[in-house]
C-alpha positions, 0 to 999 in steps of 0.5 A: 173571387176575383172581378177579373182574372187575367193570365199571360193574355196575348194578342197577335195581328199577324207578326204585330204583338198588340198584347205581350203576356198580360197578367193581373188581378182586379178584387171586386170593389176595386177600381182598376184603372188600364193606362196607355198611350193610343196604340198601347193595348188596351183597346186589344185587351179589353176585347180579349177580356170580354171575349169579343176578340180571340187572343192567341193564348193565355186566360180570362175570367170575369167574375169567375167565369169565362167570357167566352164559353159563358157569354150569355151568363157574363152579359147578364152581370157585366156591363160595357161602355166604350167611347166609339159607341155606336148607336141609331140616332133616329132613336130617343134617349128613353127608347134607347134605355127601354129597349136595352134594359129589355134584353136583360133579367134584372135592371135598374131604373133607367129614369133614377140612372138618368137623373143621376147623370144630369140628363133626365130632361133629355129623355125624349130627345133623339140620340143624334141631338145630344151633345158630346157630352150628354152622349158619353153620360148616356153611354154609361148609363146604358153599361149600368142598366144591366145593375152590374157587378162589374162595368168596363168604362172607356175613356168614360168623361171625354166630352164632359166639362169639369163639373160634369166630370167631378159629377160622374166620379162621385156617381162612380165612387158611390157605386164602388162603395156599394160594392161595384168593380170597375176597369177603367181607361182614361187619358185624364191622370186627374182621373186616374188619382181620383178614382183608382185603386191600382193601376196597370200601364201598357207601353207597346202591349207590354206591361211597364207599371203595376201598382198604385198610383202612390207607388208609381210616384215613388218608383219614377221619382215624380211628384206628380202623377202625370209626370209619372205617367209620362215617365212610364210611358216615355222611358225605356223602363219596366217595373212590375210593382205588387 
């Protein structure tokens, strides 16, 4: 059983097709990068995958489950972190972690997660007093508290300095080694290259590349992955790999 199965996912807003027949699979234990410029359809795709937005057509399975019909089961096994996460400002970090843990049957020790992500000393700090990078790390911790089998991470290292970004990569690599499946979006191509087993690049809701980073470089004829990414998103090309 795959961690994620998406078949012909289509989402429209009026006459505008935001996601156009998106299809891919993510194997268990894989890190999959969903890439594209702002407005390419990444957020709409993820919201439809999670069942928070209704797709117009297609089929999605998360850990073999329908995210709409089996919402409560999915909720217990799938973690989600969004870049624009909105939490109460007048709550302390430890209280927010405690509150998050209370809604799940099985959880990881959030104090260990806070330590791993370098914000254990912020446990009694109000969320509104955290820096942008500290908030971002907290959002990742909150996504991992339910001890998920699959996690969605949206722009996970935005606002982090180089050292903190590397630390987050190392932690995610360790979690992947333990079997965690990850779908991430990122505008940092070095991050994608370091973490992702497979990638999909979207342009105006359509798939323009699906495969590995190395395959993307080969197909584009570029030695540098960032150049390859720009080639796929800027040129009128479509390629469907393995």
